[in-house]
ZAMARGU-4260 file (C-alpha; in steps of 0.2 Angstrom, whole numbers, plus 5000, padded with zeros to 4 digits):
<rodrens>
0) 5279/4898/4660 | 5260/4905/4666 | 5258/4916/4681 | 5245/4907/4688 | 5256/4893/4691
5) 5270/4905/4698 | 5255/4911/4707 | 5249/4895/4715 | 5268/4891/4720 | 5270/4909/4728
10) 5253/4905/4736 | 5247/4924/4733 | 5235/4934/4719 | 5245/4943/4708 | 5234/4961/4707
15) 5241/4966/4689 | 5224/4965/4679 | 5219/4952/4665 | 5222/4968/4653 | 5238/4974/4658
20) 5245/4955/4658 | 5239/4954/4641 | 5245/4970/4635 | 5263/4965/4645 | 5263/4947/4636
25) 5261/4957/4619 | 5273/4972/4620 | 5287/4959/4622 | 5281/4948/4609 | 5281/4964/4597
30) 5297/4967/4603 | 5306/4951/4600 | 5295/4950/4585 | 5286/4934/4590 | 5269/4940/4582
35) 5269/4931/4564 | 5257/4925/4553 | 5251/4922/4535 | 5245/4941/4533 | 5258/4951/4545
40) 5277/4955/4540 | 5285/4962/4555 | 5303/4965/4545 | 5299/4984/4548 | 5304/4980/4568
45) 5295/4996/4575 | 5295/4992/4592 | 5314/4990/4592 | 5318/5004/4581 | 5310/5016/4593
50) 5317/5008/4607 | 5334/5008/4600 | 5334/5026/4594 | 5328/5033/4612 | 5338/5025/4622
55) 5354/5033/4611 | 5347/5049/4613 | 5344/5048/4629 | 5359/5043/4635 | 5370/5050/4621
60) 5380/5062/4632 | 5376/5057/4648 | 5391/5057/4663 | 5387/5055/4680 | 5399/5056/4695
65) 5402/5056/4714 | 5413/5064/4725 | 5413/5047/4737 | 5425/5032/4732 | 5408/5021/4737
70) 5396/5033/4725 | 5410/5030/4710 | 5410/5009/4712 | 5390/5010/4710 | 5389/5021/4696
75) 5403/5012/4688 | 5392/4996/4688 | 5376/5004/4685 | 5382/5009/4669 | 5383/4991/4662
80) 5365/4991/4666 | 5360/5009/4661 | 5355/5005/4643 | 5347/4987/4644 | 5338/4994/4660
85) 5329/5009/4649 | 5327/4995/4637 | 5317/4985/4648 | 5309/4999/4654 | 5303/5006/4637
90) 5298/4989/4631 | 5285/4984/4647 | 5282/4998/4656 | 5294/4997/4670 | 5310/4985/4677
95) 5314/4984/4691 | 5335/4987/4698 | 5341/4976/4712 | 5355/4978/4722 | 5365/4963/4725
100) 5378/4964/4740 | 5397/4963/4735 | 5413/4961/4745 | 5416/4983/4743 | 5398/4988/4735
105) 5386/4981/4725 | 5381/4975/4708 | 5365/4976/4699 | 5353/4964/4691 | 5337/4970/4682
110) 5319/4963/4683 | 5308/4966/4667 | 5290/4968/4670 | 5285/4951/4663 | 5295/4944/4676
115) 5287/4952/4690 | 5273/4947/4700 | 5264/4962/4711 | 5255/4954/4726 | 5253/4971/4737
120) 5253/4989/4734 | 5253/5004/4744 | 5242/5019/4739 | 5253/5027/4728 | 5256/5011/4717
125) 5272/5008/4725 | 5276/4987/4727 | 5275/4981/4745 | 5274/4963/4741 | 5283/4956/4725
130) 5286/4941/4718 | 5302/4939/4705 | 5306/4925/4693 | 5324/4922/4686 | 5328/4908/4675
135) 5345/4901/4674 | 5353/4885/4667 | 5367/4872/4673 | 5371/4856/4666 | 5356/4847/4659
140) 5344/4855/4670 | 5333/4873/4670 | 5330/4881/4685 | 5318/4894/4691 | 5322/4904/4705
145) 5306/4912/4715 | 5311/4925/4726 | 5296/4933/4735 | 5301/4950/4745 | 5287/4961/4757
150) 5290/4975/4768 | 5277/4978/4782 | 5270/4993/4789 | 5285/4998/4800 | 5295/4996/4785
155) 5307/4980/4788 | 5310/4969/4773 | 5309/4951/4773 | 5316/4942/4758 | 5312/4922/4755
160) 5320/4911/4741 | 5313/4894/4731 | 5322/4885/4718 | 5316/4872/4707 | 5323/4861/4693
165) 5318/4854/4678 | 5321/4847/4662 | 5308/4855/4652 | 5310/4873/4650 | 5292/4876/4652
170) 5288/4869/4665 | 5294/4871/4686 | 5299/4855/4689 | 5304/4850/4708 | 5308/4861/4724
175) 5328/4859/4726 | 5339/4867/4739 | 5348/4884/4735 | 5365/4875/4733 | 5360/4866/4719
180) 5365/4884/4709 | 5382/4891/4714 | 5375/4908/4712 | 5362/4905/4725 | 5370/4895/4737
185) 5373/4911/4750 | 5355/4915/4748 | 5344/4912/4763 | 5327/4902/4762 | 5320/4918/4773
190) 5326/4933/4779 | 5321/4949/4787 | 5333/4963/4791 | 5335/4969/4808 | 5333/4986/4803
195) 5320/4994/4793 | 5325/4994/4774 | 5308/5004/4770 | 5303/4997/4753 | 5305/4982/4745
200) 5325/4982/4739 | 5321/4987/4723 | 5319/5002/4714 | 5308/5004/4700 | 5311/5014/4686
205) 5292/5016/4676 | 5288/5024/4663 | 5280/5042/4665 | 5266/5040/4656 | 5248/5040/4661
210) 5241/5019/4659 | 5231/5018/4642 | 5226/5000/4646 | 5214/4998/4662 | 5219/5015/4668
215) 5230/5008/4684 | 5245/5014/4693 | 5257/5000/4679 | 5267/5009/4669 | 5264/5005/4650
220) 5275/5003/4634 | 5282/5018/4626 | 5272/5011/4609 | 5256/5004/4617 | 5246/5018/4611
225) 5254/5016/4593 | 5251/4994/4596 | 5237/4998/4581 | 5247/5007/4569 | 5262/4994/4573
230) 5251/4980/4568 | 5244/4989/4552 | 5261/4994/4545 | 5264/4972/4547 | 5249/4969/4538
235) 5253/4984/4525 | 5270/4975/4520 | 5264/4959/4520 | 5251/4965/4507 | 5266/4974/4497
240) 5279/4957/4499 | 5262/4948/4492 | 5258/4963/4477 | 5277/4961/4473 | 5274/4941/4470
245) 5258/4944/4462 | 5266/4955/4450 | 5280/4943/4443 | 5276/4936/4429 | 5267/4920/4425
250) 5263/4907/4411 | 5247/4903/4411 | 5240/4887/4401 | 5226/4875/4402 | 5229/4864/4415
255) 5231/4849/4402 | 5247/4855/4397 | 5254/4853/4414 | 5248/4838/4420 | 5264/4827/4422
260) 5275/4839/4420 | 5289/4840/4434 | 5299/4854/4443 | 5287/4868/4439 | 5286/4882/4450
265) 5267/4887/4453 | 5271/4905/4457 | 5277/4905/4438 | 5266/4890/4429 | 5246/4892/4430
270) 5234/4880/4425 | 5217/4884/4423 | 5201/4871/4418 | 5197/4878/4402 | 5195/4874/4383
275) 5214/4872/4378 | 5208/4879/4361 | 5205/4897/4370 | 5217/4896/4384 | 5233/4889/4376
280) 5247/4901/4383 | 5248/4916/4389 | 5260/4925/4397 | 5253/4937/4413 | 5262/4952/4423
285) 5249/4963/4432 | 5255/4981/4435 | 5261/4984/4453 | 5253/4998/4465 | 5271/4998/4475
290) 5266/5018/4478 | 5250/5017/4485 | 5258/5002/4499 | 5273/5016/4502 | 5261/5031/4505
295) 5250/5022/4515 | 5266/5014/4527 | 5274/5032/4525 | 5258/5040/4533 | 5257/5024/4548
300) 5275/5030/4551 | 5271/5047/4555 | 5256/5044/4566 | 5267/5032/4576 | 5281/5047/4577
305) 5268/5060/4582 | 5260/5047/4596 | 5276/5042/4606 | 5284/5059/4603 | 5297/5056/4591
310) 5306/5067/4578 | 5298/5070/4561 | 5309/5056/4549 | 5313/5045/4564 | 5304/5034/4557
315) 5295/5040/4542 | 5303/5047/4525 | 5307/5067/4531 | 5304/5078/4516 | 5310/5093/4521
320) 5304/5104/4508 | 5288/5100/4510 | 5286/5106/4528 | 5289/5124/4536 | 5301/5129/4548
325) 5288/5130/4562 | 5284/5112/4560 | 5301/5104/4559 | 5305/5116/4573 | 5290/5110/4584
330) 5294/5091/4579 | 5310/5096/4587 | 5304/5102/4604 | 5293/5088/4607 | 5306/5078/4604
335) 5318/5083/4614 | 5304/5083/4628 | 5301/5068/4626 | 5320/5062/4630 | 5320/5076/4644
340) 5305/5064/4650 | 5316/5049/4650 | 5333/5056/4656 | 5324/5062/4671 | 5316/5045/4676
345) 5332/5037/4675 | 5340/5050/4684 | 5327/5049/4698 | 5330/5031/4697 | 5348/5033/4700
350) 5345/5046/4715 | 5332/5033/4723 | 5347/5018/4718 | 5360/5028/4728 | 5351/5032/4744
355) 5344/5010/4743 | 5363/5006/4742 | 5366/5018/4756 | 5352/5010/4767 | 5358/4988/4761
360) 5377/4993/4765 | 5375/4998/4781 | 5363/4983/4784 | 5377/4972/4775 | 5392/4978/4783
365) 5400/4986/4769 | 5409/5001/4775 | 5411/5014/4769 | 5393/5014/4761 | 5394/5034/4758
370) 5386/5039/4740 | 5389/5055/4742 | 5384/5070/4729 | 5380/5062/4713 | 5381/5076/4698
375) 5371/5071/4680 | 5378/5079/4665 | 5366/5076/4651 | 5377/5087/4636 | 5370/5097/4625
380) 5353/5098/4620 | 5337/5105/4609 | 5332/5114/4621 | 5345/5118/4632 | 5362/5121/4621
385) 5377/5125/4630 | 5387/5132/4615 | 5373/5145/4612 | 5372/5151/4631 | 5391/5153/4632
390) 5390/5164/4614 | 5377/5174/4624 | 5387/5174/4639 | 5401/5181/4629 | 5393/5194/4620
395) 5386/5200/4638 | 5404/5202/4644 | 5409/5211/4627 | 5395/5224/4630 | 5402/5227/4648
400) 5383/5220/4656 | 5390/5204/4665 | 5407/5202/4674 | 5418/5188/4664 | 5420/5182/4682
405) 5402/5176/4681 | 5402/5168/4664 | 5418/5157/4667 | 5409/5151/4687 | 5398/5144/4675
410) 5406/5137/4660 | 5420/5129/4672 | 5406/5123/4686 | 5413/5135/4700 | 5399/5143/4703
415) 5398/5142/4721 | 5416/5149/4723 | 5419/5169/4726 | 5424/5179/4710 | 5444/5180/4718
420) 5445/5164/4719 | 5439/5162/4701 | 5451/5177/4697 | 5465/5167/4705 | 5462/5148/4694
425) 5454/5155/4680 | 5460/5170/4674 | 5477/5177/4667 | 5486/5191/4678 | 5489/5207/4672
</rodrens>
C-alpha cells in the first residue's frame, strides 16, 4: 500500500518529505534484501550484519530492575521487545513503542518508521498528530487497522480507529466494524481521554544521528550514510561472481560443430561464426582476478566501519599485525562510544515508557501503577571496566589511602549507606 492511499483514508497529509519517504523505503528494502538485480548480489547482507552486531553489543550485559511490582512487570514485558525495538530503530531511524493496557499492567507493540505517518509535529520534532498502520490476517481476509492519535495544546489525547478488510494484501478493501477482528473488538471508534496525557501516548525511540537526508528532525538509519558503499559491495560481489563464472574452462568451437547437439551447456560450449578450418576446437580458461576484487571489497568494508563507528574487523578482515596499538585502541574506543549512544537512547526511551505507563495506568484504572525507581546496569565496557576500577580501589586500600568501607560500598552498590552499616553487613568482625 502506498502512503498516498493511507493519506486519503486518514484525510491528512504526511509531513515526511519525499526524500525521507524514499530513503525509509530504501533502508527497509536493503535490510530485507529486496534490492536484487543482474548487476548486484546482496549475499553479504551488510545492513543485517551491522544491525545484528550492534544489538548484541548494546544488550550484551544489560540488566534492568525496579523496586515496585508494577515496574517489574513493565520491565519484564519490555524485555520481550527491547531487541526488536532497537533493530527497527537502527533500520528505519526510529521506532515507536505503544503501551497496550491489560488487566494488571501493560503489554507493548512496536510501530516501525515505515508504518507511521506524521501529520503534525511540535517545534522539537515530537509528534502531535500521528497515524499508525497495523496489518493482520484472519481467515481468508487481510485486515488493516488505521489508528490516528492527536494531542491538543492542553495535552488531551484523542484516539480514533478504522478497520479495513480485503482479499488482496495490496489493497485496503472496504471498511468493516472493529469487532470483525477479535484483537480489536474492545477498541472504540473514537475516544478522548478525560485527563491530559501530554503526548500521543507513544514513546519515540529515535537514533541520535543528525539527519543526512533532508536535514529534518526525522531519524535516519544507522547505515544511511553508508548506502553507497553497501551498494558498491553488492556490485563488487556480483562482479566477482561473474569473474569466477567467466574463469571456468570453455570449449570454443565453430558454430557449425554445435548445430543440432542436445544438452550442451552454454557456459561450457561456445560457438563462433568463423571458418571451421581456422577455429576448430580450443579450450579457453582465463586467469582470475580474485585478489583485486577481494581487496576492493575489504576497502569498502573498512570504510563502512569508519562511517558507522564500528570496531575494525567487525565487517572487514582485521590484520592486527599491520596496525599500531594506537589505531587498535582508537577503533575500540570509537565502537564503545557508538554502543554507548544507543544504550543511552534505549535508557531514555525506557524512562519515558515508565512515566507514560504511570499516566495511562491511572487513566485506565490500573492499580497500583507506580513504576518506582528503575535501575539499569550495562555491565563492563571498554570505557568503563568495573574489574579495573575494583583493582584500583583495592590497591588504594592496600596503600592506606582509601578506606575499605568506601571500596566495598562501591562494589556492592551501598554508596548511600553509612560506613557503620557497611561494616556490619559486609566486613568480618575482629
